[in-house]
Predicted model as a PDB file, atoms N, CA, C, CB and O in Angstrom, pLDDT in the B-factor column:
MODEL        1                                                                  
ATOM      1  N   MET A   1       1.125  -0.929   0.101  1.00 77.00           N  
ATOM      2  CA  MET A   1       0.020  -0.045  -0.316  1.00 77.00           C  
ATOM      3  C   MET A   1       0.607   1.223  -0.296  1.00 77.00           C  
ATOM      4  CB  MET A   1      -1.244  -0.099   0.556  1.00 77.00           C  
ATOM      5  O   MET A   1       0.059   2.213  -0.781  1.00 77.00           O  
ATOM      6  N   ARG A   2       2.147   1.231   0.468  1.00 85.00           N  
ATOM      7  CA  ARG A   2       2.706   2.476   0.452  1.00 85.00           C  
ATOM      8  C   ARG A   2       3.667   2.833  -0.501  1.00 85.00           C  
ATOM      9  CB  ARG A   2       3.192   2.689   1.538  1.00 85.00           C  
ATOM     10  O   ARG A   2       4.520   3.720  -0.451  1.00 85.00           O  
ATOM     11  N   LYS A   3       3.367   1.882  -1.519  1.00 90.00           N  
ATOM     12  CA  LYS A   3       4.257   1.855  -2.957  1.00 90.00           C  
ATOM     13  C   LYS A   3       3.320   3.256  -3.973  1.00 90.00           C  
ATOM     14  CB  LYS A   3       4.079  -0.228  -3.937  1.00 90.00           C  
ATOM     15  O   LYS A   3       3.969   4.156  -4.506  1.00 90.00           O  
ATOM     16  N   PRO A   4       1.653   3.179  -4.082  1.00 92.00           N  
ATOM     17  CA  PRO A   4       0.807   3.440  -4.421  1.00 92.00           C  
ATOM     18  C   PRO A   4       0.952   4.668  -4.142  1.00 92.00           C  
ATOM     19  CB  PRO A   4      -0.038   2.816  -4.137  1.00 92.00           C  
ATOM     20  O   PRO A   4       1.217   5.532  -4.978  1.00 92.00           O  
ATOM     21  N   VAL A   5       0.766   4.888  -2.741  1.00 92.00           N  
ATOM     22  CA  VAL A   5       0.925   6.588  -1.961  1.00 92.00           C  
ATOM     23  C   VAL A   5       1.997   7.197  -2.344  1.00 92.00           C  
ATOM     24  CB  VAL A   5       1.092   6.703  -0.306  1.00 92.00           C  
ATOM     25  O   VAL A   5       1.920   8.359  -2.744  1.00 92.00           O  
ATOM     26  N   GLU A   6       2.985   6.644  -2.302  1.00 93.00           N  
ATOM     27  CA  GLU A   6       4.551   7.479  -2.578  1.00 93.00           C  
ATOM     28  C   GLU A   6       3.967   7.955  -3.613  1.00 93.00           C  
ATOM     29  CB  GLU A   6       6.184   6.656  -2.894  1.00 93.00           C  
ATOM     30  O   GLU A   6       3.602   9.130  -3.650  1.00 93.00           O  
ATOM     31  N   THR A   7       3.748   6.904  -4.853  1.00 94.00           N  
ATOM     32  CA  THR A   7       3.370   7.510  -6.378  1.00 94.00           C  
ATOM     33  C   THR A   7       2.582   8.494  -6.601  1.00 94.00           C  
ATOM     34  CB  THR A   7       2.786   6.670  -7.186  1.00 94.00           C  
ATOM     35  O   THR A   7       2.963   9.335  -7.416  1.00 94.00           O  
ATOM     36  N   VAL A   8       1.755   8.601  -6.186  1.00 94.00           N  
ATOM     37  CA  VAL A   8       0.525   9.851  -6.143  1.00 94.00           C  
ATOM     38  C   VAL A   8       1.233  10.917  -5.538  1.00 94.00           C  
ATOM     39  CB  VAL A   8      -0.970   9.534  -5.167  1.00 94.00           C  
ATOM     40  O   VAL A   8       1.411  11.997  -6.102  1.00 94.00           O  
ATOM     41  N   GLY A   9       1.764  10.559  -4.064  1.00 95.00           N  
ATOM     42  CA  GLY A   9       2.547  11.944  -3.985  1.00 95.00           C  
ATOM     43  C   GLY A   9       3.597  12.418  -4.665  1.00 95.00           C  
ATOM     44  O   GLY A   9       3.906  13.577  -4.385  1.00 95.00           O  
ATOM     45  N   GLY A  10       4.424  11.712  -5.709  1.00 95.00           N  
ATOM     46  CA  GLY A  10       5.276  12.091  -6.331  1.00 95.00           C  
ATOM     47  C   GLY A  10       4.816  12.508  -7.845  1.00 95.00           C  
ATOM     48  O   GLY A  10       5.596  12.793  -8.754  1.00 95.00           O  
ATOM     49  N   LEU A  11       3.505  12.488  -7.922  1.00 94.00           N  
ATOM     50  CA  LEU A  11       2.375  12.803  -8.807  1.00 94.00           C  
ATOM     51  C   LEU A  11       2.522  14.034  -8.764  1.00 94.00           C  
ATOM     52  CB  LEU A  11       1.010  12.364  -8.496  1.00 94.00           C  
ATOM     53  O   LEU A  11       2.944  14.892  -9.539  1.00 94.00           O  
ATOM     54  N   LEU A  12       1.990  14.002  -7.434  1.00 94.00           N  
ATOM     55  CA  LEU A  12       1.081  15.816  -7.176  1.00 94.00           C  
ATOM     56  C   LEU A  12       2.526  16.543  -6.898  1.00 94.00           C  
ATOM     57  CB  LEU A  12      -0.402  16.088  -5.267  1.00 94.00           C  
ATOM     58  O   LEU A  12       2.414  17.767  -6.960  1.00 94.00           O  
ATOM     59  N   VAL A  13       3.947  16.059  -6.588  1.00 96.00           N  
ATOM     60  CA  VAL A  13       4.438  16.921  -6.752  1.00 96.00           C  
ATOM     61  C   VAL A  13       5.327  17.852  -8.000  1.00 96.00           C  
ATOM     62  CB  VAL A  13       4.774  16.636  -5.991  1.00 96.00           C  
ATOM     63  O   VAL A  13       5.847  18.967  -7.952  1.00 96.00           O  
ATOM     64  N   LEU A  14       5.227  16.865  -9.058  1.00 93.00           N  
ATOM     65  CA  LEU A  14       5.356  16.644 -10.346  1.00 93.00           C  
ATOM     66  C   LEU A  14       4.428  17.682 -10.571  1.00 93.00           C  
ATOM     67  CB  LEU A  14       5.122  15.244 -10.915  1.00 93.00           C  
ATOM     68  O   LEU A  14       4.939  18.790 -10.737  1.00 93.00           O  
ATOM     69  N   MET A  15       3.342  17.623 -10.614  1.00 92.00           N  
ATOM     70  CA  MET A  15       2.037  18.769 -11.327  1.00 92.00           C  
ATOM     71  C   MET A  15       2.023  19.698 -10.486  1.00 92.00           C  
ATOM     72  CB  MET A  15       0.355  18.274 -11.488  1.00 92.00           C  
ATOM     73  O   MET A  15       1.356  20.668 -10.845  1.00 92.00           O  
ATOM     74  N   GLY A  16       2.676  19.801  -9.154  1.00 92.00           N  
ATOM     75  CA  GLY A  16       2.670  21.368  -8.602  1.00 92.00           C  
ATOM     76  C   GLY A  16       3.801  22.057  -9.103  1.00 92.00           C  
ATOM     77  O   GLY A  16       3.871  23.286  -9.112  1.00 92.00           O  
ATOM     78  N   ILE A  17       4.810  21.201  -9.577  1.00 92.00           N  
ATOM     79  CA  ILE A  17       5.886  22.389  -9.746  1.00 92.00           C  
ATOM     80  C   ILE A  17       5.582  22.833 -11.650  1.00 92.00           C  
ATOM     81  CB  ILE A  17       7.935  21.600  -9.301  1.00 92.00           C  
ATOM     82  O   ILE A  17       5.567  23.991 -12.068  1.00 92.00           O  
ATOM     83  N   SER A  18       5.406  21.780 -12.383  1.00 90.00           N  
ATOM     84  CA  SER A  18       4.919  21.792 -13.709  1.00 90.00           C  
ATOM     85  C   SER A  18       3.925  23.018 -13.871  1.00 90.00           C  
ATOM     86  CB  SER A  18       4.233  20.414 -14.033  1.00 90.00           C  
ATOM     87  O   SER A  18       3.939  24.022 -14.584  1.00 90.00           O  
ATOM     88  N   GLY A  19       3.102  22.544 -12.961  1.00 88.00           N  
ATOM     89  CA  GLY A  19       2.036  23.793 -13.034  1.00 88.00           C  
ATOM     90  C   GLY A  19       2.701  25.595 -12.639  1.00 88.00           C  
ATOM     91  O   GLY A  19       2.521  26.627 -13.285  1.00 88.00           O  
ATOM     92  N   THR A  20       3.440  25.386 -11.412  1.00 89.00           N  
ATOM     93  CA  THR A  20       4.115  26.673 -11.460  1.00 89.00           C  
ATOM     94  C   THR A  20       5.013  27.021 -12.704  1.00 89.00           C  
ATOM     95  CB  THR A  20       4.936  26.752 -10.279  1.00 89.00           C  
ATOM     96  O   THR A  20       5.356  28.198 -12.815  1.00 89.00           O  
ATOM     97  N   ILE A  21       5.396  26.185 -13.576  1.00 88.00           N  
ATOM     98  CA  ILE A  21       6.866  26.502 -14.324  1.00 88.00           C  
ATOM     99  C   ILE A  21       5.425  26.748 -15.538  1.00 88.00           C  
ATOM    100  CB  ILE A  21       8.597  24.880 -14.570  1.00 88.00           C  
ATOM    101  O   ILE A  21       5.784  27.722 -16.199  1.00 88.00           O  
ATOM    102  N   ASP A  22       3.903  26.248 -16.112  1.00 85.00           N  
ATOM    103  CA  ASP A  22       3.375  26.789 -16.822  1.00 85.00           C  
ATOM    104  C   ASP A  22       3.260  28.227 -16.666  1.00 85.00           C  
ATOM    105  CB  ASP A  22       2.493  26.224 -16.903  1.00 85.00           C  
ATOM    106  O   ASP A  22       3.654  29.172 -17.350  1.00 85.00           O  
ATOM    107  N   HIS A  23       2.357  28.097 -15.148  1.00 84.00           N  
ATOM    108  CA  HIS A  23       2.052  29.791 -15.304  1.00 84.00           C  
ATOM    109  C   HIS A  23       2.964  30.532 -15.218  1.00 84.00           C  
ATOM    110  CB  HIS A  23       1.234  30.422 -14.405  1.00 84.00           C  
ATOM    111  O   HIS A  23       2.449  31.570 -15.633  1.00 84.00           O  
ATOM    112  N   LEU A  24       4.137  30.808 -14.939  1.00 87.00           N  
ATOM    113  CA  LEU A  24       5.158  31.634 -15.555  1.00 87.00           C  
ATOM    114  C   LEU A  24       6.057  31.626 -16.724  1.00 87.00           C  
ATOM    115  CB  LEU A  24       5.816  31.734 -14.836  1.00 87.00           C  
ATOM    116  O   LEU A  24       6.959  32.396 -17.055  1.00 87.00           O  
ATOM    117  N   ALA A  25       5.500  30.385 -17.350  1.00 86.00           N  
ATOM    118  CA  ALA A  25       6.411  30.445 -18.678  1.00 86.00           C  
ATOM    119  C   ALA A  25       5.612  29.209 -19.318  1.00 86.00           C  
ATOM    120  CB  ALA A  25       8.340  30.188 -18.458  1.00 86.00           C  
ATOM    121  O   ALA A  25       4.983  28.464 -18.566  1.00 86.00           O  
ATOM    122  N   TYR A  26       5.636  28.944 -20.975  1.00 80.00           N  
ATOM    123  CA  TYR A  26       5.150  27.893 -21.302  1.00 80.00           C  
ATOM    124  C   TYR A  26       6.055  26.698 -21.048  1.00 80.00           C  
ATOM    125  CB  TYR A  26       4.768  28.044 -22.518  1.00 80.00           C  
ATOM    126  O   TYR A  26       7.270  26.648 -21.240  1.00 80.00           O  
ATOM    127  N   GLN A  27       5.162  25.631 -20.528  1.00 75.00           N  
ATOM    128  CA  GLN A  27       5.947  24.115 -20.384  1.00 75.00           C  
ATOM    129  C   GLN A  27       5.491  23.245 -21.116  1.00 75.00           C  
ATOM    130  CB  GLN A  27       5.921  23.428 -19.105  1.00 75.00           C  
ATOM    131  O   GLN A  27       4.734  22.482 -20.516  1.00 75.00           O  
ATOM    132  N   PRO A  28       5.652  22.999 -22.335  1.00 77.00           N  
ATOM    133  CA  PRO A  28       5.334  21.937 -23.198  1.00 77.00           C  
ATOM    134  C   PRO A  28       5.205  20.401 -23.089  1.00 77.00           C  
ATOM    135  CB  PRO A  28       6.063  22.078 -23.952  1.00 77.00           C  
ATOM    136  O   PRO A  28       4.258  19.842 -23.643  1.00 77.00           O  
ATOM    137  N   ILE A  29       6.293  19.575 -22.266  1.00 76.00           N  
ATOM    138  CA  ILE A  29       5.981  18.456 -22.020  1.00 76.00           C  
ATOM    139  C   ILE A  29       5.225  17.969 -21.128  1.00 76.00           C  
ATOM    140  CB  ILE A  29       6.725  18.029 -21.958  1.00 76.00           C  
ATOM    141  O   ILE A  29       5.294  18.232 -19.927  1.00 76.00           O  
ATOM    142  N   LEU A  30       4.376  17.154 -21.708  1.00 77.00           N  
ATOM    143  CA  LEU A  30       3.348  16.571 -21.363  1.00 77.00           C  
ATOM    144  C   LEU A  30       2.665  17.928 -20.190  1.00 77.00           C  
ATOM    145  CB  LEU A  30       3.804  14.941 -20.758  1.00 77.00           C  
ATOM    146  O   LEU A  30       2.637  18.179 -18.985  1.00 77.00           O  
ATOM    147  N   GLY A  31       2.262  18.422 -21.307  1.00 76.00           N  
ATOM    148  CA  GLY A  31       1.015  19.978 -20.543  1.00 76.00           C  
ATOM    149  C   GLY A  31      -0.297  19.258 -20.179  1.00 76.00           C  
ATOM    150  O   GLY A  31      -0.641  19.071 -19.012  1.00 76.00           O  
ATOM    151  N   PRO A  32      -0.858  18.949 -21.026  1.00 79.00           N  
ATOM    152  CA  PRO A  32      -2.209  18.773 -20.693  1.00 79.00           C  
ATOM    153  C   PRO A  32      -2.308  17.890 -19.383  1.00 79.00           C  
ATOM    154  CB  PRO A  32      -2.961  18.138 -21.896  1.00 79.00           C  
ATOM    155  O   PRO A  32      -3.316  17.942 -18.679  1.00 79.00           O  
ATOM    156  N   PHE A  33      -1.166  17.030 -19.061  1.00 84.00           N  
ATOM    157  CA  PHE A  33      -1.293  15.904 -17.897  1.00 84.00           C  
ATOM    158  C   PHE A  33      -0.763  16.889 -16.738  1.00 84.00           C  
ATOM    159  CB  PHE A  33      -0.225  14.287 -18.136  1.00 84.00           C  
ATOM    160  O   PHE A  33      -1.470  17.455 -15.905  1.00 84.00           O  
ATOM    161  N   LEU A  34       0.556  16.966 -16.861  1.00 85.00           N  
ATOM    162  CA  LEU A  34       1.070  17.459 -15.666  1.00 85.00           C  
ATOM    163  C   LEU A  34       0.731  19.161 -15.166  1.00 85.00           C  
ATOM    164  CB  LEU A  34       2.586  17.204 -15.865  1.00 85.00           C  
ATOM    165  O   LEU A  34       1.245  19.777 -14.233  1.00 85.00           O  
ATOM    166  N   ASN A  35      -0.204  19.579 -16.049  1.00 85.00           N  
ATOM    167  CA  ASN A  35      -0.647  20.965 -16.014  1.00 85.00           C  
ATOM    168  C   ASN A  35      -2.219  20.166 -15.728  1.00 85.00           C  
ATOM    169  CB  ASN A  35      -0.296  22.143 -17.624  1.00 85.00           C  
ATOM    170  O   ASN A  35      -1.718  19.042 -15.763  1.00 85.00           O  
ATOM    171  N   ALA A  36      -3.021  20.010 -15.593  1.00 84.00           N  
ATOM    172  CA  ALA A  36      -4.495  19.720 -15.438  1.00 84.00           C  
ATOM    173  C   ALA A  36      -4.897  20.306 -14.862  1.00 84.00           C  
ATOM    174  CB  ALA A  36      -4.964  18.780 -15.089  1.00 84.00           C  
ATOM    175  O   ALA A  36      -5.846  20.902 -15.372  1.00 84.00           O  
ATOM    176  N   PHE A  37      -4.440  20.823 -12.709  1.00 84.00           N  
ATOM    177  CA  PHE A  37      -4.362  21.500 -12.033  1.00 84.00           C  
ATOM    178  C   PHE A  37      -4.702  23.045 -12.531  1.00 84.00           C  
ATOM    179  CB  PHE A  37      -3.328  21.161 -11.586  1.00 84.00           C  
ATOM    180  O   PHE A  37      -5.722  23.695 -12.301  1.00 84.00           O  
ATOM    181  N   ASN A  38      -3.517  23.429 -13.291  1.00 82.00           N  
ATOM    182  CA  ASN A  38      -3.536  24.680 -13.805  1.00 82.00           C  
ATOM    183  C   ASN A  38      -4.106  24.986 -14.718  1.00 82.00           C  
ATOM    184  CB  ASN A  38      -2.666  25.064 -14.016  1.00 82.00           C  
ATOM    185  O   ASN A  38      -4.474  26.144 -14.918  1.00 82.00           O  
ATOM    186  N   ARG A  39      -4.249  24.327 -15.245  1.00 83.00           N  
ATOM    187  CA  ARG A  39      -5.304  24.431 -17.013  1.00 83.00           C  
ATOM    188  C   ARG A  39      -6.659  24.110 -16.808  1.00 83.00           C  
ATOM    189  CB  ARG A  39      -4.853  23.143 -18.407  1.00 83.00           C  
ATOM    190  O   ARG A  39      -7.427  24.837 -17.438  1.00 83.00           O  
ATOM    191  N   TYR A  40      -7.214  23.182 -16.071  1.00 87.00           N  
ATOM    192  CA  TYR A  40      -8.805  22.929 -15.593  1.00 87.00           C  
ATOM    193  C   TYR A  40      -8.927  23.067 -14.731  1.00 87.00           C  
ATOM    194  CB  TYR A  40      -9.478  21.947 -15.641  1.00 87.00           C  
ATOM    195  O   TYR A  40     -10.117  23.381 -14.764  1.00 87.00           O  
ATOM    196  N   VAL A  41      -8.592  23.129 -13.489  1.00 88.00           N  
ATOM    197  CA  VAL A  41      -9.346  23.054 -12.250  1.00 88.00           C  
ATOM    198  C   VAL A  41      -9.333  24.985 -11.260  1.00 88.00           C  
ATOM    199  CB  VAL A  41      -8.345  21.524 -11.232  1.00 88.00           C  
ATOM    200  O   VAL A  41     -10.266  25.567 -10.706  1.00 88.00           O  
ATOM    201  N   PHE A  42      -7.618  25.482 -11.473  1.00 87.00           N  
ATOM    202  CA  PHE A  42      -7.954  26.662 -11.178  1.00 87.00           C  
ATOM    203  C   PHE A  42      -8.129  27.720 -11.457  1.00 87.00           C  
ATOM    204  CB  PHE A  42      -7.677  26.846 -10.774  1.00 87.00           C  
ATOM    205  O   PHE A  42      -8.214  28.638 -10.641  1.00 87.00           O  
ATOM    206  N   PRO A  43      -8.234  27.843 -12.843  1.00 86.00           N  
ATOM    207  CA  PRO A  43      -9.684  28.820 -13.599  1.00 86.00           C  
ATOM    208  C   PRO A  43     -10.895  28.769 -13.402  1.00 86.00           C  
ATOM    209  CB  PRO A  43      -9.944  28.702 -14.867  1.00 86.00           C  
ATOM    210  O   PRO A  43     -11.560  29.761 -13.701  1.00 86.00           O  
ATOM    211  N   HIS A  44     -11.432  27.805 -12.938  1.00 90.00           N  
ATOM    212  CA  HIS A  44     -12.995  27.787 -12.435  1.00 90.00           C  
ATOM    213  C   HIS A  44     -12.683  27.787 -10.794  1.00 90.00           C  
ATOM    214  CB  HIS A  44     -14.034  26.191 -13.040  1.00 90.00           C  
ATOM    215  O   HIS A  44     -13.354  26.865 -10.330  1.00 90.00           O  
ATOM    216  N   ILE A  45     -12.318  28.112 -10.273  1.00 91.00           N  
ATOM    217  CA  ILE A  45     -12.263  28.523  -8.596  1.00 91.00           C  
ATOM    218  C   ILE A  45     -11.605  30.358  -8.636  1.00 91.00           C  
ATOM    219  CB  ILE A  45     -10.787  27.120  -7.522  1.00 91.00           C  
ATOM    220  O   ILE A  45     -10.523  30.943  -8.695  1.00 91.00           O  
ATOM    221  N   GLU A  46     -12.995  30.659  -8.563  1.00 92.00           N  
ATOM    222  CA  GLU A  46     -12.791  32.135  -8.215  1.00 92.00           C  
ATOM    223  C   GLU A  46     -12.325  32.500  -6.906  1.00 92.00           C  
ATOM    224  CB  GLU A  46     -13.980  32.837  -8.368  1.00 92.00           C  
ATOM    225  O   GLU A  46     -11.987  33.678  -6.796  1.00 92.00           O  
ATOM    226  N   LEU A  47     -12.232  31.809  -5.938  1.00 91.00           N  
ATOM    227  CA  LEU A  47     -11.020  32.220  -4.565  1.00 91.00           C  
ATOM    228  C   LEU A  47      -9.112  31.592  -5.052  1.00 91.00           C  
ATOM    229  CB  LEU A  47     -11.750  30.922  -2.621  1.00 91.00           C  
ATOM    230  O   LEU A  47      -8.110  31.613  -4.337  1.00 91.00           O  
ATOM    231  N   LEU A  48      -9.194  31.325  -5.843  1.00 86.00           N  
ATOM    232  CA  LEU A  48      -7.178  31.328  -6.586  1.00 86.00           C  
ATOM    233  C   LEU A  48      -7.382  32.059  -7.946  1.00 86.00           C  
ATOM    234  CB  LEU A  48      -6.238  29.248  -7.133  1.00 86.00           C  
ATOM    235  O   LEU A  48      -6.888  31.637  -8.991  1.00 86.00           O  
ATOM    236  N   ARG A  49      -7.999  32.970  -7.878  1.00 87.00           N  
ATOM    237  CA  ARG A  49      -7.752  33.813  -9.499  1.00 87.00           C  
ATOM    238  C   ARG A  49      -6.866  34.702  -8.491  1.00 87.00           C  
ATOM    239  CB  ARG A  49      -9.426  34.794 -10.658  1.00 87.00           C  
ATOM    240  O   ARG A  49      -7.043  35.037  -7.319  1.00 87.00           O  
ATOM    241  N   GLY A  50      -5.568  35.013  -9.669  1.00 88.00           N  
ATOM    242  CA  GLY A  50      -4.217  35.770  -8.946  1.00 88.00           C  
ATOM    243  C   GLY A  50      -3.641  34.734  -8.130  1.00 88.00           C  
ATOM    244  O   GLY A  50      -2.447  34.962  -7.941  1.00 88.00           O  
ATOM    245  N   TYR A  51      -3.991  33.822  -7.651  1.00 92.00           N  
ATOM    246  CA  TYR A  51      -3.296  33.186  -7.018  1.00 92.00           C  
ATOM    247  C   TYR A  51      -2.673  31.730  -7.382  1.00 92.00           C  
ATOM    248  CB  TYR A  51      -3.910  33.235  -6.103  1.00 92.00           C  
ATOM    249  O   TYR A  51      -2.156  31.082  -6.472  1.00 92.00           O  
ATOM    250  N   GLU A  52      -2.707  31.304  -8.455  1.00 89.00           N  
ATOM    251  CA  GLU A  52      -2.484  30.315  -9.150  1.00 89.00           C  
ATOM    252  C   GLU A  52      -1.114  29.853  -8.880  1.00 89.00           C  
ATOM    253  CB  GLU A  52      -2.755  30.592 -10.421  1.00 89.00           C  
ATOM    254  O   GLU A  52      -0.722  28.713  -8.632  1.00 89.00           O  
ATOM    255  N   VAL A  53      -0.458  30.959  -8.976  1.00 91.00           N  
ATOM    256  CA  VAL A  53       1.389  30.634  -8.753  1.00 91.00           C  
ATOM    257  C   VAL A  53       1.374  29.723  -6.981  1.00 91.00           C  
ATOM    258  CB  VAL A  53       2.665  32.852  -8.601  1.00 91.00           C  
ATOM    259  O   VAL A  53       1.918  28.637  -6.777  1.00 91.00           O  
ATOM    260  N   PHE A  54       0.879  30.253  -6.301  1.00 94.00           N  
ATOM    261  CA  PHE A  54       0.676  29.864  -4.420  1.00 94.00           C  
ATOM    262  C   PHE A  54      -0.100  28.298  -4.752  1.00 94.00           C  
ATOM    263  CB  PHE A  54      -0.812  31.380  -3.181  1.00 94.00           C  
ATOM    264  O   PHE A  54       0.423  27.214  -4.492  1.00 94.00           O  
ATOM    265  N   ALA A  55      -1.597  28.507  -5.448  1.00 93.00           N  
ATOM    266  CA  ALA A  55      -2.172  27.516  -5.355  1.00 93.00           C  
ATOM    267  C   ALA A  55      -1.289  25.807  -6.251  1.00 93.00           C  
ATOM    268  CB  ALA A  55      -3.586  28.129  -5.901  1.00 93.00           C  
ATOM    269  O   ALA A  55      -1.246  24.727  -5.662  1.00 93.00           O  
ATOM    270  N   ASN A  56      -0.819  25.990  -7.420  1.00 93.00           N  
ATOM    271  CA  ASN A  56      -0.057  25.564  -7.972  1.00 93.00           C  
ATOM    272  C   ASN A  56       1.639  24.652  -6.919  1.00 93.00           C  
ATOM    273  CB  ASN A  56       0.013  26.828  -8.871  1.00 93.00           C  
ATOM    274  O   ASN A  56       1.920  23.457  -7.003  1.00 93.00           O  
ATOM    275  N   LEU A  57       2.370  25.637  -6.124  1.00 95.00           N  
ATOM    276  CA  LEU A  57       3.062  25.210  -5.042  1.00 95.00           C  
ATOM    277  C   LEU A  57       2.740  24.122  -3.816  1.00 95.00           C  
ATOM    278  CB  LEU A  57       3.248  26.255  -4.570  1.00 95.00           C  
ATOM    279  O   LEU A  57       3.333  23.254  -3.174  1.00 95.00           O  
ATOM    280  N   LEU A  58       1.287  24.787  -3.915  1.00 95.00           N  
ATOM    281  CA  LEU A  58       0.410  23.752  -2.268  1.00 95.00           C  
ATOM    282  C   LEU A  58       0.401  22.501  -2.990  1.00 95.00           C  
ATOM    283  CB  LEU A  58      -1.720  24.218  -1.576  1.00 95.00           C  
ATOM    284  O   LEU A  58       0.493  21.422  -2.404  1.00 95.00           O  
ATOM    285  N   VAL A  59       0.283  22.618  -4.353  1.00 95.00           N  
ATOM    286  CA  VAL A  59      -0.183  21.451  -4.676  1.00 95.00           C  
ATOM    287  C   VAL A  59       1.017  20.331  -4.426  1.00 95.00           C  
ATOM    288  CB  VAL A  59      -0.716  21.551  -6.116  1.00 95.00           C  
ATOM    289  O   VAL A  59       0.864  19.169  -4.048  1.00 95.00           O  
ATOM    290  N   GLY A  60       2.525  21.162  -4.815  1.00 96.00           N  
ATOM    291  CA  GLY A  60       3.612  20.463  -4.788  1.00 96.00           C  
ATOM    292  C   GLY A  60       3.909  19.672  -3.544  1.00 96.00           C  
ATOM    293  O   GLY A  60       4.406  18.547  -3.499  1.00 96.00           O  
ATOM    294  N   VAL A  61       3.384  20.718  -2.164  1.00 97.00           N  
ATOM    295  CA  VAL A  61       3.820  20.762  -0.834  1.00 97.00           C  
ATOM    296  C   VAL A  61       3.005  19.644  -0.265  1.00 97.00           C  
ATOM    297  CB  VAL A  61       3.628  22.168  -0.123  1.00 97.00           C  
ATOM    298  O   VAL A  61       3.411  18.930   0.651  1.00 97.00           O  
ATOM    299  N   VAL A  62       1.536  19.488  -0.994  1.00 96.00           N  
ATOM    300  CA  VAL A  62       0.392  18.342  -0.349  1.00 96.00           C  
ATOM    301  C   VAL A  62       1.301  16.881  -0.652  1.00 96.00           C  
ATOM    302  CB  VAL A  62      -1.502  18.342  -1.400  1.00 96.00           C  
ATOM    303  O   VAL A  62       1.458  15.950   0.138  1.00 96.00           O  
ATOM    304  N   GLY A  63       1.950  17.029  -2.343  1.00 96.00           N  
ATOM    305  CA  GLY A  63       2.584  16.008  -2.932  1.00 96.00           C  
ATOM    306  C   GLY A  63       3.503  15.360  -1.794  1.00 96.00           C  
ATOM    307  O   GLY A  63       3.363  14.175  -1.493  1.00 96.00           O  
ATOM    308  N   VAL A  64       4.569  16.289  -1.096  1.00 97.00           N  
ATOM    309  CA  VAL A  64       5.506  16.021  -0.237  1.00 97.00           C  
ATOM    310  C   VAL A  64       5.494  15.239   1.241  1.00 97.00           C  
ATOM    311  CB  VAL A  64       5.883  17.104  -0.119  1.00 97.00           C  
ATOM    312  O   VAL A  64       6.156  14.401   1.854  1.00 97.00           O  
ATOM    313  N   VAL A  65       4.025  16.264   1.443  1.00 97.00           N  
ATOM    314  CA  VAL A  65       3.327  15.636   2.947  1.00 97.00           C  
ATOM    315  C   VAL A  65       2.696  13.893   2.468  1.00 97.00           C  
ATOM    316  CB  VAL A  65       1.570  16.970   3.583  1.00 97.00           C  
ATOM    317  O   VAL A  65       2.332  13.040   3.278  1.00 97.00           O  
ATOM    318  N   VAL A  66       2.715  13.779   1.289  1.00 96.00           N  
ATOM    319  CA  VAL A  66       2.107  12.726   0.844  1.00 96.00           C  
ATOM    320  C   VAL A  66       2.678  11.765   0.817  1.00 96.00           C  
ATOM    321  CB  VAL A  66       1.685  12.805  -0.085  1.00 96.00           C  
ATOM    322  O   VAL A  66       2.138  10.663   0.918  1.00 96.00           O  
ATOM    323  N   ILE A  67       4.207  11.999   0.641  1.00 96.00           N  
ATOM    324  CA  ILE A  67       5.208  10.762   0.497  1.00 96.00           C  
ATOM    325  C   ILE A  67       5.792  10.761   1.751  1.00 96.00           C  
ATOM    326  CB  ILE A  67       6.364  10.841  -0.684  1.00 96.00           C  
ATOM    327  O   ILE A  67       6.648   9.881   1.849  1.00 96.00           O  
ATOM    328  N   ALA A  68       5.583  11.663   3.085  1.00 95.00           N  
ATOM    329  CA  ALA A  68       6.228  11.820   4.142  1.00 95.00           C  
ATOM    330  C   ALA A  68       5.364  10.476   4.761  1.00 95.00           C  
ATOM    331  CB  ALA A  68       6.177  13.400   4.834  1.00 95.00           C  
ATOM    332  O   ALA A  68       5.799   9.439   5.261  1.00 95.00           O  
ATOM    333  N   GLY A  69       4.218  10.845   4.562  1.00 94.00           N  
ATOM    334  CA  GLY A  69       3.131  10.523   5.329  1.00 94.00           C  
ATOM    335  C   GLY A  69       3.085   8.687   5.377  1.00 94.00           C  
ATOM    336  O   GLY A  69       3.008   7.915   6.334  1.00 94.00           O  
ATOM    337  N   ALA A  70       3.200   8.368   3.394  1.00 92.00           N  
ATOM    338  CA  ALA A  70       3.578   6.789   3.503  1.00 92.00           C  
ATOM    339  C   ALA A  70       4.729   6.248   3.671  1.00 92.00           C  
ATOM    340  CB  ALA A  70       3.291   6.149   2.532  1.00 92.00           C  
ATOM    341  O   ALA A  70       4.673   5.028   3.517  1.00 92.00           O  
ATOM    342  N   ARG A  71       5.918   6.705   3.964  1.00 91.00           N  
ATOM    343  CA  ARG A  71       6.671   6.633   4.403  1.00 91.00           C  
ATOM    344  C   ARG A  71       6.619   6.143   5.819  1.00 91.00           C  
ATOM    345  CB  ARG A  71       7.062   7.491   4.104  1.00 91.00           C  
ATOM    346  O   ARG A  71       7.425   5.263   6.119  1.00 91.00           O  
ATOM    347  N   ARG A  72       5.764   6.595   6.761  1.00 90.00           N  
ATOM    348  CA  ARG A  72       5.617   6.262   7.836  1.00 90.00           C  
ATOM    349  C   ARG A  72       4.528   5.155   7.855  1.00 90.00           C  
ATOM    350  CB  ARG A  72       5.431   7.352   8.553  1.00 90.00           C  
ATOM    351  O   ARG A  72       4.368   4.478   8.871  1.00 90.00           O  
ATOM    352  N   LEU A  73       3.958   5.011   7.007  1.00 80.00           N  
ATOM    353  CA  LEU A  73       2.853   3.409   6.586  1.00 80.00           C  
ATOM    354  C   LEU A  73       4.015   2.267   6.927  1.00 80.00           C  
ATOM    355  CB  LEU A  73       2.195   3.182   4.343  1.00 80.00           C  
ATOM    356  O   LEU A  73       5.210   2.202   6.641  1.00 80.00           O  
ATOM    357  N   ARG A  74       3.107   1.387   7.679  1.00 67.00           N  
ATOM    358  CA  ARG A  74       4.226  -0.170   7.823  1.00 67.00           C  
ATOM    359  C   ARG A  74       3.351  -0.789   6.873  1.00 67.00           C  
ATOM    360  CB  ARG A  74       4.420  -1.266   9.615  1.00 67.00           C  
ATOM    361  O   ARG A  74       3.558  -1.945   6.504  1.00 67.00           O  
TER     362      ARG A  74                                                      
ENDMDL                                                                          
END                                                                             
């Protein structure tokens, strides 16, 4: 059970970093997949308008927390 949770955490870290890069400059590598939050979710949430970079970084931080939590599982 630990490896799938770590994989999800790693994916969230990649999505957070990639979304930040995509918001600041165009990032073409796996853009529709890795930048899904940045392109499809965040524009539809009024609360996050203007704070997309912070939201993407928060996704990355959540990924790190998920990885750390998964490593504590037995």
